[in-house]
C-alpha positions as CSV (number, residue, x, y, z in Angstrom):
1,M,-3.6,6.3,-36.3
2,E,-5.6,7.4,-33.3
3,Q,-4.1,6.7,-29.9
4,K,-6.2,5.2,-27.1
5,Q,-5.8,5.1,-23.4
6,L,-4.2,2.0,-21.8
7,P,-6.7,-0.3,-20.2
8,N,-7.1,0.2,-16.5
9,A,-4.6,3.1,-16.4
10,T,-6.9,5.2,-14.2
11,I,-7.7,2.3,-11.9
12,I,-4.0,1.5,-11.5
13,L,-3.4,5.1,-10.5
14,I,-6.3,5.2,-8.0
15,M,-5.3,1.8,-6.5
16,G,-1.8,3.0,-6.1
17,I,-2.9,6.2,-4.2
18,L,-5.3,4.2,-2.1
19,S,-2.6,1.6,-1.2
20,I,-0.6,4.4,0.4
21,L,-3.6,5.7,2.3
22,G,-4.8,2.2,3.2
23,C,-1.5,1.2,4.8
24,C,-2.6,3.2,7.9
25,C,-5.8,1.0,8.3
26,Y,-4.0,-1.9,10.0
27,G,-2.0,-2.5,6.8
28,A,-4.4,-5.0,5.1
29,P,-6.3,-2.6,2.8
30,G,-3.1,-1.0,1.6
31,L,-1.5,-4.4,1.0
32,I,-4.5,-5.6,-1.1
33,M,-4.8,-2.4,-3.1
34,G,-1.1,-2.2,-3.7
35,I,-0.9,-5.8,-5.0
36,I,-3.8,-5.1,-7.4
37,A,-2.1,-1.9,-8.6
38,I,1.2,-3.8,-9.2
39,V,-0.5,-6.7,-11.0
40,L,-2.6,-4.5,-13.3
41,G,0.4,-2.2,-13.8
42,V,2.6,-5.1,-15.0
43,K,-0.2,-6.2,-17.4
44,A,-0.6,-2.7,-18.8
45,T,3.1,-2.3,-19.2
46,K,3.3,-5.4,-21.3
47,I,0.5,-4.1,-23.5
48,Y,2.2,-0.8,-23.9
49,K,5.7,-2.3,-24.6
50,A,4.1,-4.4,-27.4
51,S,2.9,-1.3,-29.3
52,P,3.8,2.0,-27.7
53,E,2.6,4.1,-30.6
54,V,-1.0,3.0,-30.1
55,Y,-1.5,3.8,-26.4
56,T,-1.3,6.9,-24.2
57,S,-1.4,7.4,-20.4
58,Y,1.7,5.2,-19.7
59,V,2.8,7.8,-17.2
60,N,-0.3,7.0,-15.1
61,V,0.5,3.3,-15.2
62,Q,4.1,3.9,-14.1
63,A,3.0,6.3,-11.2
64,G,0.3,3.9,-10.1
65,K,2.7,1.0,-10.1
66,I,5.3,2.9,-8.1
67,M,2.7,4.0,-5.6
68,G,1.5,0.4,-5.3
69,I,5.0,-0.7,-4.5
70,I,5.4,2.0,-1.9
71,G,1.9,1.1,-0.4
72,V,2.8,-2.6,-0.2
73,V,6.1,-1.8,1.6
74,L,4.5,0.6,4.0
75,S,1.7,-1.9,4.7
76,I,4.2,-4.7,5.4
77,L,6.2,-2.4,7.7
78,F,3.0,-1.4,9.5
79,I,1.9,-5.1,9.9
80,I,5.3,-5.9,11.3
81,Y,5.0,-3.0,13.7
82,L,1.6,-4.2,14.9
83,I,2.9,-7.7,15.4
84,W,5.8,-6.3,17.5
85,L,3.4,-4.1,19.5
86,I,1.1,-7.0,20.3
87,S,3.9,-9.3,21.2
88,Y,5.7,-6.7,23.4
89,F,2.7,-5.3,25.3
90,G,0.2,-8.1,25.0
91,W,-3.3,-8.0,23.7
92,E,-4.9,-7.3,27.1
93,T,-2.6,-4.4,27.8
94,L,-3.4,-2.8,24.4
95,Q,-7.1,-3.0,25.2
96,D,-6.7,-1.4,28.7
97,Q,-5.7,2.3,28.3
98,E,-4.6,2.8,31.9
99,E,-2.4,-0.3,31.9
100,L,-0.9,0.7,28.5
101,Q,0.0,4.1,29.9
102,R,1.6,2.5,33.0
103,R,3.7,0.1,30.8
104,I,4.8,3.0,28.6
105,Q,5.9,5.0,31.6
106,E,7.8,2.0,32.9
107,M,9.5,1.6,29.6
108,M,10.5,5.3,29.6
109,G,12.0,4.9,33.1
110,Q,9.7,7.2,34.9
């Protein structure tokens, strides 16, 4: 019997990688791509578990799913950090570079 590649295995891997990279873009792209990688990874895992002798590239699915989880966690942490930053300094301060530098120097005790 000829083995075939799991559906979406390459896409899952790419989305997992992009979710880690996307977490630095304000968190939202990484969160979206990570969730897609996880959902597709779970579906592909179910397909593989039903008949493992038919499919290959399960390693790509596992790697993509793990990277998707890491990307979601990093994105959530980055979003929490941004919320803290905005609540601590204020939106106006973050938009004014001189005021932001002054507030950081006050915070450091200089």
